C-alpha positions as CSV (number, residue, x, y, z in Angstrom):
1,M,1.4,33.0,-51.0
2,N,-0.9,34.3,-48.5
3,A,-4.0,34.1,-51.0
4,R,-2.9,30.9,-51.7
5,R,-2.9,30.1,-48.3
6,A,-6.1,31.7,-47.8
7,G,-7.6,29.6,-50.3
8,E,-6.4,26.4,-49.1
9,S,-7.8,27.4,-45.7
10,A,-11.2,28.0,-47.3
11,A,-11.2,24.9,-49.1
12,V,-10.5,23.0,-45.7
13,I,-13.3,24.6,-44.2
14,R,-15.8,23.9,-46.8
15,V,-15.0,20.1,-46.4
16,I,-15.4,20.3,-42.8
17,L,-18.8,21.8,-43.0
18,W,-20.0,19.7,-46.0
19,A,-19.1,16.8,-43.4
20,V,-20.8,18.3,-40.5
21,L,-24.1,19.2,-42.6
22,C,-23.9,15.2,-43.8
23,S,-23.8,13.9,-39.9
24,L,-26.9,16.2,-39.3
25,T,-29.0,15.1,-42.2
26,G,-28.2,11.4,-42.2
27,A,-26.6,11.2,-45.1
28,A,-22.7,9.9,-46.1
29,P,-20.0,11.6,-47.7
30,I,-20.3,10.8,-51.4
31,A,-16.7,9.8,-51.7
32,A,-17.6,7.3,-49.1
33,Q,-20.4,6.0,-50.5
34,N,-20.6,2.6,-53.2
35,P,-22.2,4.8,-56.4
36,Q,-24.8,2.1,-57.0
37,K,-26.1,2.4,-53.3
38,Q,-27.0,5.8,-52.2
39,I,-28.2,5.8,-48.6
40,P,-32.0,8.0,-48.8
41,R,-32.3,10.6,-46.3
42,N,-33.8,8.8,-43.0
43,M,-32.1,5.6,-43.5
44,F,-29.2,4.4,-41.9
45,S,-26.9,1.6,-42.4
46,V,-26.9,-1.1,-39.7
47,K,-24.9,-4.3,-38.9
48,P,-26.6,-7.3,-37.7
49,V,-26.0,-8.6,-34.1
50,A,-23.7,-11.5,-34.0
51,S,-25.7,-15.0,-33.5
52,Y,-24.6,-17.4,-30.8
53,P,-22.8,-20.4,-32.4
54,A,-25.2,-23.3,-33.2
55,P,-24.8,-26.0,-30.7
56,P,-22.8,-29.2,-32.1
57,A,-24.7,-31.9,-33.1
58,P,-25.8,-34.8,-30.4
59,S,-23.7,-37.4,-30.2
60,L,-23.5,-40.7,-28.8
61,R,-22.3,-41.3,-25.5
62,L,-20.2,-44.7,-24.3
63,G,-21.7,-45.9,-21.0
64,N,-21.5,-48.7,-18.5
65,G,-24.1,-50.4,-16.7
66,R,-23.6,-53.2,-14.2
67,F,-23.5,-56.2,-17.0
68,F,-23.4,-54.0,-20.3
69,S,-21.6,-51.5,-21.8
70,Y,-23.7,-49.6,-24.6
71,A,-24.3,-46.5,-27.0
72,L,-26.4,-43.6,-25.4
73,P,-27.9,-41.0,-27.7
74,Q,-28.0,-37.9,-26.4
75,G,-30.9,-37.0,-24.2
76,W,-31.9,-40.8,-23.8
77,R,-31.4,-42.8,-20.4
78,V,-31.3,-46.3,-19.2
79,G,-34.6,-47.8,-18.3
80,E,-33.7,-51.6,-17.2
81,D,-30.4,-52.4,-16.8
82,G,-30.0,-56.2,-15.5
83,Q,-28.2,-59.3,-16.2
84,F,-30.6,-60.6,-18.7
85,A,-31.7,-57.2,-20.1
86,L,-30.4,-53.7,-21.2
87,T,-33.4,-51.0,-22.4
88,L,-32.5,-47.5,-23.7
89,V,-35.5,-45.1,-23.7
90,A,-36.2,-41.9,-25.5
91,P,-36.7,-38.5,-23.6
92,D,-40.3,-38.4,-24.7
93,N,-40.6,-41.9,-23.7
94,K,-41.9,-42.8,-27.5
95,A,-39.0,-45.1,-28.7
96,M,-36.6,-47.2,-27.6
97,T,-34.1,-49.9,-27.8
98,V,-34.1,-53.3,-26.1
99,M,-31.3,-56.0,-25.5
100,V,-32.7,-59.3,-24.0
101,G,-30.7,-62.9,-24.1
102,N,-30.2,-66.2,-22.7
103,A,-27.7,-68.7,-22.4
104,G,-28.5,-72.5,-22.3
105,M,-31.1,-72.4,-25.2
106,P,-31.8,-75.5,-27.2
107,V,-29.9,-75.7,-30.2
108,N,-31.9,-74.8,-33.5
109,Y,-34.4,-73.0,-31.7
110,P,-36.7,-70.9,-34.1
111,P,-35.7,-67.3,-33.8
112,G,-38.7,-66.0,-34.9
113,R,-40.3,-67.5,-31.6
114,F,-37.6,-66.4,-29.5
115,V,-38.1,-63.1,-30.6
116,Y,-42.1,-63.0,-30.4
117,E,-41.5,-64.3,-26.7
118,K,-39.1,-61.8,-25.9
119,L,-41.0,-58.8,-27.0
120,S,-44.2,-60.4,-25.4
121,A,-42.8,-59.3,-22.3
122,L,-43.5,-55.7,-23.5
123,R,-47.3,-56.7,-22.9
124,P,-47.9,-55.3,-26.8
125,E,-51.3,-55.7,-28.6
126,N,-51.7,-57.4,-32.1
127,L,-47.9,-57.8,-32.6
128,Q,-47.0,-58.7,-35.8
129,I,-43.6,-59.9,-37.2
130,G,-42.6,-60.2,-40.6
131,Q,-40.5,-62.6,-42.1
132,P,-36.8,-63.5,-41.2
133,R,-34.0,-62.2,-43.2
134,Q,-30.4,-62.9,-42.9
135,A,-28.2,-60.0,-41.0
136,T,-25.2,-59.1,-39.8
137,P,-24.5,-60.5,-36.3
138,I,-23.1,-58.2,-33.0
139,A,-19.7,-59.2,-32.0
140,G,-19.6,-62.9,-30.9
141,F,-22.7,-64.2,-32.8
142,A,-22.4,-66.7,-35.7
143,Q,-25.3,-65.8,-37.3
144,A,-28.4,-63.1,-37.2
145,F,-32.0,-62.9,-38.5
146,Q,-34.0,-59.6,-38.9
147,F,-37.8,-59.0,-38.3
148,D,-40.0,-56.0,-39.0
149,V,-42.4,-55.9,-36.4
150,T,-45.5,-53.9,-35.7
151,Y,-47.9,-53.7,-32.9
152,T,-50.2,-51.4,-30.5
153,T,-49.7,-49.9,-27.0
154,S,-52.7,-48.2,-25.5
155,G,-54.2,-48.1,-28.9
156,V,-50.9,-46.4,-30.1
157,A,-49.2,-48.0,-33.3
158,S,-45.7,-49.0,-33.3
159,R,-43.0,-50.2,-35.3
160,G,-39.4,-51.1,-35.7
161,T,-37.0,-53.9,-36.6
162,V,-35.7,-56.8,-34.1
163,K,-32.5,-58.8,-34.6
164,C,-32.2,-62.3,-33.2
165,H,-28.7,-63.4,-32.6
166,I,-27.2,-67.2,-32.2
167,A,-24.2,-68.4,-31.0
168,P,-23.9,-72.2,-30.8
169,A,-22.1,-73.6,-27.8
170,Y,-21.9,-77.4,-27.9
171,D,-25.2,-78.7,-27.6
172,T,-27.0,-75.4,-26.4
173,A,-26.8,-71.9,-28.0
174,V,-26.6,-68.4,-26.5
175,M,-29.6,-66.4,-27.7
176,A,-30.0,-62.3,-27.8
177,M,-32.5,-60.0,-29.8
178,T,-31.7,-56.5,-29.9
179,A,-34.7,-54.1,-30.9
180,A,-35.0,-50.6,-32.1
181,L,-38.6,-49.8,-31.7
182,S,-40.4,-46.5,-31.7
183,E,-44.5,-44.9,-32.2
184,A,-45.1,-45.8,-36.2
185,S,-45.6,-41.4,-36.9
186,Q,-41.7,-41.4,-35.7
187,W,-39.9,-44.4,-37.1
188,P,-38.7,-42.8,-40.3
189,E,-36.7,-40.7,-38.1
190,Y,-35.3,-43.5,-36.6
191,A,-35.0,-45.8,-39.1
192,S,-31.6,-44.9,-40.7
193,W,-29.7,-45.1,-37.1
194,L,-31.5,-46.2,-34.2
195,P,-31.0,-50.5,-35.0
196,L,-27.5,-49.6,-35.7
197,V,-27.2,-48.2,-31.8
198,A,-29.3,-51.2,-30.5
199,D,-26.7,-53.1,-31.8
200,Q,-23.8,-51.4,-29.7
201,I,-23.9,-53.6,-26.9
202,S,-20.8,-55.6,-25.1
203,A,-21.1,-57.9,-22.0
204,T,-18.9,-56.4,-19.3
205,D,-19.4,-58.8,-16.6
206,G,-19.3,-62.2,-16.7
207,A,-22.8,-63.0,-15.2
208,A,-24.3,-61.3,-18.3
209,F,-26.2,-64.6,-19.1
210,G,-23.0,-66.3,-19.5
211,M,-21.9,-64.0,-22.7
212,R,-19.1,-62.3,-21.7
213,G,-16.6,-64.5,-23.3
214,I,-18.6,-64.0,-26.7
215,M,-19.7,-60.5,-26.0
216,N,-16.8,-58.8,-24.7
217,Q,-15.6,-56.2,-27.3
218,N,-14.0,-52.6,-27.2
219,L,-17.1,-50.5,-28.4
220,Q,-14.5,-47.4,-28.4
221,N,-12.6,-48.8,-31.2
222,S,-15.7,-50.8,-33.2
223,T,-16.4,-49.8,-36.6
224,A,-19.9,-50.7,-36.1
225,Y,-20.1,-48.3,-33.5
226,A,-18.3,-45.3,-35.7
227,E,-21.3,-46.4,-38.4
228,A,-23.9,-45.9,-35.8
229,A,-22.4,-42.8,-34.6
230,R,-22.2,-41.5,-38.0
231,Q,-25.4,-42.3,-38.8
232,Y,-26.7,-40.9,-35.6
233,R,-25.0,-37.4,-36.3
234,E,-26.7,-37.1,-39.7
235,W,-29.9,-37.6,-38.5
236,S,-29.0,-35.3,-35.7
237,Q,-28.3,-32.3,-38.2
238,K,-31.2,-33.1,-40.1
239,N,-33.7,-33.7,-37.7
240,W,-33.0,-33.3,-34.1
241,Q,-33.6,-29.5,-33.8
242,Q,-37.1,-30.3,-35.6
243,V,-38.0,-33.0,-33.1
244,T,-37.0,-30.7,-30.4
245,D,-39.2,-27.6,-31.5
246,D,-42.0,-30.1,-32.1
247,R,-41.7,-31.0,-28.3
248,N,-40.8,-28.1,-27.1
249,A,-42.5,-25.3,-29.1
250,S,-43.7,-23.2,-26.1
251,E,-40.8,-23.2,-24.1
252,D,-39.0,-22.5,-27.4
253,R,-41.0,-19.1,-27.6
254,K,-40.9,-18.2,-24.5
255,N,-36.8,-18.6,-24.7
256,F,-36.4,-16.9,-27.9
257,Y,-38.6,-13.6,-26.7
258,V,-36.5,-13.9,-23.5
259,R,-33.1,-14.3,-25.8
260,E,-34.4,-11.1,-27.5
261,G,-35.2,-8.8,-24.7
262,L,-31.5,-9.9,-22.8
263,G,-29.8,-9.0,-26.2
264,A,-31.8,-5.9,-26.8
265,V,-32.4,-7.5,-30.2
266,Q,-35.4,-8.1,-33.0
267,T,-35.3,-11.1,-34.7
268,Y,-36.5,-10.4,-38.6
269,V,-36.6,-12.8,-42.1
270,N,-34.8,-12.6,-44.8
271,P,-36.9,-12.1,-47.8
272,F,-34.0,-13.2,-50.1
273,G,-34.7,-16.8,-49.0
274,T,-31.3,-17.7,-46.8
275,G,-33.6,-19.1,-44.3
276,T,-31.4,-17.9,-41.6
277,P,-32.9,-15.6,-38.9
278,V,-31.2,-12.1,-39.1
279,E,-30.8,-10.3,-35.4
280,L,-30.8,-6.5,-35.5
281,P,-30.7,-4.1,-33.0
282,T,-33.6,-2.4,-31.7
283,T,-32.8,1.3,-32.7
284,F,-35.0,1.3,-35.5
285,K,-38.8,0.0,-36.5
286,L,-38.3,-0.8,-40.0
287,Y,-35.5,-2.7,-41.8
288,W,-34.6,-3.4,-45.4
289,I,-32.0,-5.7,-47.0
290,D,-30.5,-6.6,-50.6
291,N,-29.5,-9.2,-51.9
292,Q,-25.8,-8.7,-50.7
293,G,-26.8,-8.8,-46.9
294,D,-26.7,-5.1,-46.7
295,V,-28.8,-3.6,-44.0
296,L,-30.6,-0.1,-43.7
297,G,-32.8,0.7,-40.6
298,T,-35.5,3.5,-40.5
299,N,-38.1,5.0,-38.6
300,D,-39.7,6.7,-41.4
301,P,-42.5,4.3,-42.9
302,S,-42.0,6.5,-46.4
303,A,-38.2,5.9,-46.5
304,N,-37.8,3.3,-49.5
305,P,-34.1,2.7,-50.6
306,N,-35.3,1.4,-54.2
307,T,-36.1,4.9,-55.1
308,G,-33.3,5.9,-57.5
309,S,-31.6,2.8,-56.7
310,T,-30.3,-0.1,-59.0
311,T,-30.1,-2.5,-56.5
312,E,-33.1,-4.2,-55.1
313,W,-34.0,-3.9,-51.5
314,K,-36.9,-5.7,-49.7
315,Q,-38.6,-5.1,-46.8
316,M,-37.7,-7.6,-43.7
317,A,-40.7,-8.7,-41.7
318,R,-40.3,-9.9,-37.8
319,H,-39.3,-13.5,-37.5
320,R,-42.0,-15.4,-35.0
321,P,-40.9,-18.7,-33.7
């Protein structure tokens, strides 16, 4: 009996000594290792640092001016807010929407002429207006015509789409123009949603060129507003970050390094092509990753986890904004 107990005690001691030896050398006990992922000497398993959740996609906000309510994209501001006109301006001043209208217009007043006159108030150069085509009018109007427009301002090319909305009223007509305009280089980013935003307007005051009776609607419950918001969200998710990065590249780089410094992290590229940067602690100078997302860290430049492994490992490069 005593011999048996002595043998068990010796076995326990050997296990304890083996565990201590493994901890000193940086290796893991065999029983705890995946046989296909042996961790080499001087390399250690590392867990990526949890990143902050991505901000939600920008959304349209309903705003109310003195005479009109409108849908305002994130970061945009109200330019003119008057009885006859409303403008919304992009953060970089390179895109805008315009709404302008008049009551008491002659019946059968040419839509193309009305659009040309209203756009001329912006003092464009070489204003070109395309052929009219039937379009869906905003609430309260009987018909609408849409035009493609191009012009230059201080030598910078711009383009967009313009609608002329018409509501006959006895021997006169109420006419309004909604326009979505931007610098030509940015128009592909705006074409899918900005014209929809330009149409999201409702008169809230009877003095709004006599149009409250035909333009008054609840934008919140409008299906057109819902479609404009959907198109804007889709564009935002695909392009907003890129547009913002292009505009604020210097500031983004500064914030990137500040975030790394405050969080004691380093950002690396996943060489397996996920496209998502990986934030890792500053514990090690070198990091390796496999296609399953497991990460090993080391300060030994000669260490290579591919040696004797059936799993492919790739060294990670630092991510630079």
